[in-house]
N, C-alpha and C positions, 0 to 999 in steps of 0.2 A: 550500598545499593541494591535496591532489591532487583534480581534477575529474574530470567524468566525460564528455564529449561528444561525438559528431560525427555524420557524414553523405556520404552521396553521392548519387548520381546517375543516370538512366535508361541502360537499356543496351540492347543491339542489338534486344531482342525487342521493345522498344516504342520506336521510333524517333519514334514521331509522339505518345508521350506527354511532356506537362510534367516538366519535371527535376524530381525528388522531393529536397530537401534534410533532414538530421534532424541532433538531436543526443539524446544519448545518457547517463544518466549510473547509476551502483547508488545505491542507497541509503547514507545515512550514517548510521552507528549507533555507540553504544558498546560496548565491550565490556564482558561481566558482570564481570568483573577490575575494572572502572570503576563501572561502575552495575549492581545486581542488581535489574535488574527480572524479576522471578520467572514462571517458565512460559511464556518470550514468546522464542523460536527466533532466531536470528541472520538477518535478510534479506539473504540471501545471492544469490538467484538473480532472474534478470530486470532489473528498473530501470524508469526513466520516460521515454519517448520523446516527443520533439517532429517530427512533419513541418510541413515548408513545401512549398507549390508554387502552382501556377495553375491553376484548373478547366480540364478538357478540354470538361466539356459543360453543358448547362442543368438546373436542375431543384433540388428538395429533397432532403437526405441523408437515407436511410430505413437503410443496411447497409453494413457494412466487411465485406469479405475480407481476412485478412491470412494471409499465405502456406498459401492453399487452404482456411482456414477461415475459416467465417462466424463472426464477433463473435457471441453471442449471452449476454444476461445474464436467465437465469430464475433464477427464487425458490427459496428450498430447497435449492439445493445446498451442500456441503460446499465453502467457502472457498477449499481447497489444491485445488481439482477445478478452478477457475477458470481458464479461459484470458486473458483479462482483466480486471483489478480494476474498473475504470471508462475511458471513452472521451469526450472530447469532439472535435467538429467544429463548426470555427467560420470564418464561418456557415455556418448549417446549409444556406440558399437562395442558389445563384451562380447568375450568369453565365460564360459561356465566356471562361477570361483573366481572372477575379476570382481575386485572392488568397487564399488559406484557410490555415488551419493544424490540424492536427490532432494532439491528444495523450491520451496513454493510459501506463497503468500497468500490468507482468505481474508475476506473481512465476513464470512458467514457464520450466523450467529449458533449454528448447530456446532461450532468447535468451541463455545466459551466455557461447557461442563468439563470441569478437569479433576482428579485426573480421568482418563476415558481411555475409550479402544478404537481404533481405527483400523480397516484392514485398507490394502493399496495391491494394485497388481499392474505390472507396467509390462507393454505387450508392444509386439512386431507388428508388421504390417499384414502377417499372413495371419497374425491370431496367436502365434506360438507364445507361452511366457517367456520372461525373462526375472521378473523376480514377480513373488505373491507371499503376501503375511500378514499377521496381525501386529501392531505396535500400540504402544500405550504412551500418554503425551501427558504430562502434567507440569506448573512451575515447579520450580527450584531456586535456590538461593545460593547455590556453588557452581560455578561456570567457568566454561574456559570463556577466554575474553581476547584472545590472540592467540595465530598460527602463524609462524614464519619460519626462516631459515636463516642461518648463517651466510654471511658473502658467497662462501662456496659453494652452497646448497650441500654440504655435507653433514649438518646440522639442524634436527628438527627443533624448533623451541615451541612448546605449548603455555603458555600462562593463562593459571586457573585463579578466580579469586574465590572465597568462602563467606558469605555474607552473614553464616549462621553465628549462633552464639558459643557452638561448641566448634571442636575440631572434626574434621572429616579426611579419613584415611582413604587411599587411592590404591584399592589390591592388584586393580590389573590398566594395563597402557597398551591397548591395538593400534599400530600404525598398518592402514592399508591393507587390515584384515589377520595381519602376526601379531601375536604377543609379544611386546617389546619390552615389558616390566623389567626382566633383569639388566636390561642394556641400560637403564636410566643411568645418566652419569652421576647424579647425586642423590641418593638415597634417600637422605632427610625431605626432598621435595616431594615424596608423598602422601607427606604429613600436609594438610593444610589448616593451619591453625583459625579460631575463629576471628571474622572481622579481618581476613589477613589473605594473600596470594601467594602465590607459589610460581617455580618454572620448572617445567619438564624439560631435560635435555635428552636427545635421544641421536644416536648417532646414525648416519644416512650411509649406506654401502649397497649399490654403486651410488652417487650423489645424485638428487633429484638435479631440474630443468626449468626454466620459466616455463610455464602452462602443463607443469605436472600435477596431476591429480593427488591429494593428500586426503584421508579420511581417519579421524581421531575418534577412538573409543576409548572412555574413561568406567572404569568399573570399581565399585565403593565398599568397604566393609560395613557393615550395617543392612540397614533396609531402602536404604536411597537407590533409586532405580538408576542406572547408568547413563550417563552423557554421551550421545553420538552429533558427530559434526562433520562439514567436508567443504575443500573448498580447491582452488587451483593456486599453484606458487606463482606471486607475481616476482619480476624482476628486483635483485636485490638491492636499491638504490634507494635515498631519502633524495627527492626530488626539491631542491628549491627555485620554482619557475614564476616565470612571468608570463602573462596574458596581455601582449603588448598591442599597442595602439597600432593598424594597419596600415599609416601612414608612414612607422618610423623602422619597419624592416630590420632589429635586430640582428642580423644576420651575416657571420663574415664573408669578406666578398662583396656584399650587395651593399651595406651598410656599415663599413669596418668601425668607424668611431662610435654608432650605436651598438654595437655587437659589444666593444671594447666598455662601451661606461656602463652595460649590464652585468661582463664579467668584474668588472672594478668595484662591482657591489654585492658579489655574494649571488649572483643568479648562474646557474649552472643549467639549467632546463628551460624550452621554450616552447611554447601553444604557435603551431602554423597549418598551413591547410596547401594545399597543391598549387595556389596561385598568391602565396603570402607576400611574395617577392615583387610582384607585380606592379603595385603601385608605387615601387621604387625605382620602376623603369627597367628593371632587371626580369632576364628571361630564364633565369635559374627556378627551377621548378622544386615543390616541395619534396618531391621524390629525391632530388638530388643534395635538398637540405638534410635530408634526415638520412640519407644513404650512403653521402661523401664526404661531405660537410661536418657533420656531428662525429664521424669516427676521426676525423683528421685533426679537428681541432677540439675536439673531446666536450662536447656537451650532449645535454641528452634531449629527448622530443618525447612534448604530447602533440599528437598529430589528429586532425580531422580524419573523416570517413570518408572523403575525396581523394585519400592517397592511399591505393592498394599495397598492401606491405607486397606483393611479386613484383612491384615497379622499384622496390629500394633494394641499393644493389648489397649495401652491408646495413641489415637490420641489430646490429649489437646494440645500438643504444637508443632506440626507439622502445620507449617504457610502456606507452600504452595510446590509446585511442578515445578520443572525446565521443561519445556519442550522443550528449545534448545537455545546457546549462540550465540549472533551473527548470529541471523536466517536470518537477510537481507542482509547477503554476497549475496545473489543470489533470485531472483524473479521465481519462478519456482512450481511445484506442491508441495512441502512440505508445503509453504502455506497454501495449501487445506488441507494435512495431519494434520496442525497444528489447522488448525478450526476443524476438525473433534473430534482429540483427547480433544480440550478442551471442545466441546458439551460432549460426553462421559462424561468426569469426574466431568462436571457440574452434571451431574445427578448422576452417581453412586459414586461421591466422594464431595458432596454438599458442607463442611464444609469448606473447605482447596482452595485457591485460586490455578488460572494457573499463569506461569510468563514465560515471555521467556527476553533475553537478546536483544540488537540492539547493530551496529555500524557506522550506514549511515544515515546521516542526509538525504538525497535525497531520502530513503526507509523508512527512520523511520513511516514518515506518514500512510504509506501503512499498516503497522503494528501495528500500535498505536489503539490500543482498540480490538485486536484478544483475546486478554488475558484479566484475572483480571489486572493483574499488569504488565508494561513496564520496561525494565533495558536499559541500554547503556552505552556501554564505551568508553571515548577518554583519550587516554593516552599519556603526555607530557613529561616526564623525563624518563632518563636510556638509551635512546635509541630505545625504546619500537616502536614494528612495528608499521605503522600509515596507513590511506588508502588515504592518501593525494598523487597526483604525487611526484616521485622522487625530490630530492633538494627541496618540498615545505614541509618543515614540521611544523605540527600544532602549532600554539602560545601557549604564557603560559596558555593563558584565555579559550584554546582549551575545556577544560575539561568542564569548567562552560558553554560554549557556546552550546555545544553539549548536555549536561544533562538538561539545562533549554529550550532547542527546545523540548527534548523529553517532557517534562513535558507541554509544549503547546499543543502539539501534542496526547497526552493521553488525558488530563483532561476532563472529572472532575474526571477520575481514576486514583489511585495512582500508583507514580513510587519507585522503589527500584534503585539505581542508584549507578554505581560502581566508584570506586578511586581506583588508582593504589598502589600496596605496594610491598612487597619482591618477588621475584622469581629467579630461574637461569637461566630462559627463556631471560632476559633482558641481563644476561648476555655476553661479546663476546666470541666466542670458535671458535677451528681451529682443524679439523679433530676430532670432540667429545669432544675436551680438552679446559676447560675455562682457556684463556688467558686473559681477565679481569673482574673483577667482578665490574660492575656498577650498581647502585639500586639510587631508589630515595631517596635524601639525605633530612634530617628533612624540610625544606623549603618544596622542591617541592612535600612532602608526604601530608604535613598539607594545602598548597595551594590544592591540588587536591581533599582532603577530605573534606574541607571545602566547595567546589565546590558542593557538593553533596546537603548539606545543602541551600546554596546562589539558588541553582537550585530547591529547593521547591520539593526536596526529603524524601519520609515517609519510606525510609529505606538504610542503609549505607552498600554497598557490598565493599570488600576487594578482590581484584584480585592481585598475590596471600598473603599466609599470612606464605609463608617457613621461619622455625625457623634457619635453618641451615644457611641462609645468616647473620644471626644475629653477628655473629662473624665480620664480615666486615663493616655492618651499624648499631651500636647497637643503637646509639643515633635515627634511625629513628624509633625504636621500640619504644624506650622511646618515643618520640613525639608523635606518634601514640597510645600509650596506655593513654595519656595523654587525648589528643584529645578524647579517646573513652568514657573516664570516664568524658569528660565535656558534650558530647553528653547525655550518659545515663542519666545524671541527668536533664536535660531539655526536654527529647525523648517525653514525652507527648505532649509537646507544639508542640514540631514539628508534631505529627502525626495527631493531631487537626488542626493544623492551616495550613494556606496556606500563599503564597508570597503575597505581596499587589501589591508593585512595587510604594508605598508610602515614600519613601526613596532616599537620594541625597547625594552626598559628595562633598565637593569643596576642591580644591589647590589654596588656596589665592582667587582670584574673579573668577576663571574658575572653570567651570567642572573639577573632578578628573578623568583622564583620564587611571590613573595609579593603582585605586582600584575599586573594586565591592561591591557594597552594596545592602543588600537587607532587608526587614523585612518581617515575618514571624509570620502572628495575628492567635494567638489562643482566646479560650473563656476566657482565665487568664493572657496573656502575650502575648508581641508583642517582638519577638527575633530579633538582629539586626545583622548581618554578615558583617565583614568587611574584605573582604583580599587585599592584597598587590600587586602589577602587575609588580610593578616598576623592570627593569633588565637593566642588559649592554649587553645581549646577551644569547643564547641560542643553541639548540640544532644543529646539523651540519649532514646532513644524509650523507655526503661521509667521517666528520671524524668516522661516528658511523660505517657505512663500513667498514673501516681501523680498528675496533677494539679499538678506544678511549675510555676513560669514561667520557662521557661528560656530562655538567649540565649546569644550567640556573644562572647564576649570577645575583641573586638576592640584590636587594640595597634597603636600607635604605629609609623608606619614612612615613613624616608626614601628615596625611590625617587634613585638616585645620579645619573642620566643616562638621558633618552630619544632616541633617533636616530631620525628621521626620515629616509625616503626621498622627498624631494619627486617626484612622477611629471614624466618628463622634457617632458611637453606639456604640465606647468601653467604654466609660465611663473617668475615672479620672484616671489620674499615679499617683501612690501610692509610687513606690520604684522604685530604678534605681541600675543596679548594672552592673559590666562588670565579665565575666567568662573565666578565660584561666588558663591552668593546676592546676586545682580543687580549684584553690583561685577565691573568691568572694570578689570584689572589688568595695565598693561603687563610684558612681558617685557624685561627688558635685551637689546638689541640684540649685548652681550658674549658671550652665551650660544648664539650662533648663529655657525656656519661656513657660508659660503656656497656650499659644495660639495654633491654629490650627500646626504651626508649632513649632518642637521641637527641638533645638540644643544639639546633645550630647558635642558639645565643642573642644578644639582641643588637638592634640599631644597623637592621638590612631594611635600605631605603628602595625606592623603586621598585622596578620590573628587573631582575636580575634571575641569574642559573647558576644553582652551586649543585656541587656532586659531592659524590665520595667514591673510589675504586676499592675491590673487594680482593681478597684472598680467600679463597674456598676452604673453609676447613675439611679436614678427610672423614 
């Protein structure tokens, strides 16, 4: 994975200024030859920046000067003329010496040359300086890919991937401006082998809490410049979320049967607004669903912006606010509106995360980083609408490709990624009458759900969860229920872990083009996803337009061998298992060789989840 980050420090002209570390990436996108997103140019200019430093002064941020230009966000301007697409400074109010981070995205071609020097200054409304200094930015192939905490917020996990051809050694780890190198719990993790990942664990005392600021700087031995990045800590939960149909109201005391149906099928998080119970004749407000029912019945909430957190009696189970879905459908002043809403919510409702969904690979990089959590949907079954040119429907692996791209653009922040489920919107209709019920079959639903996991998702979001379609596709609901329960059993590994790309599958003597494999490494386990893509044909846009019930013809496929490179800091693998439909099956030890490369053996069919747990060596 070719990454893109980097940064350097203050220069002689600002000897008294704080050191500014940075990271920089170009936008990831797919070429037109692979995904024909019509009329969207290649996003090759600029990229996203993270800057990390400590404040030089006291006060509240009001304006930023970048390379001599005062950054402005005026409405009504041509987006192609924007200097910066968006900007965040966190926290806005600081005291001298406080850690802070700056994040922004630009499509200005002046940032294409790298490595290059830039000058940034943060000012208060009175014109006093909060931060002023130079930084150098350039692309690199050793990157911080994900940052999170344990469930108690008492350990910080920093995932790093090295895509260079030789080892990189981390000599210094700064967290919120403090040198924590000596506190790293496993010193072996400071060495990052070529084409490999590592996990740095930093104890936190006192523990953090949701909404806490975190800045991380890694300095390397040799000539590599340091990496600097920052984020806000989200609530420690991997949601398995339903985007319900508005008329089904799956909330306890509102529609108990519909609520039970969802919980029986492994859902624990629901999306709703202030009036989501109203279509079912209930006066229960969204505020009460979130603040009273959710804590009482132990489910979690993704809420709309029409529910102020001040109206929620107990907000412990409110994970995030959805500010908009498929917001990248257009590039206009709405983006700046989302930026301002995010800034306000970070100040007023600090404990909950902000979340947006996306749909376009060529705009995803622009929006990634705008909120705490990024979503993406790419549905490949049941004649679902797609954004490719007509007669060019997405391939079966389209879900995985778009979801993984979103993770690459948004890292080191978390992604909650969408999977297609049951919705009468997929049905063929004529004059408002359904003429063909067409929904994802069990194979299609499971492949897309597993793509969320293989795509490094930290939340599994389903669109939609219509119970009424169960009478036509009951096996799909059974399959997804089994899958959700499997994911629920390993969710903490998935939330704490990150993709390593240290796995491959083979079909005989060749790389296997008919499967997707990925390894997700957490502190205690490595989970391996296997997705079968072998098929004899798929969706025709023309047949869909004619109202046909189109499906992928999935073929049986045997993965001959799966090779896993166990990270050098992981320790010894002490247990191996396969998880499928709630059943845990042992993988015979004879299928393993305890070298760096581990073979899981032959005859793994379908879409499955395998794992190994570790004992860390001293």
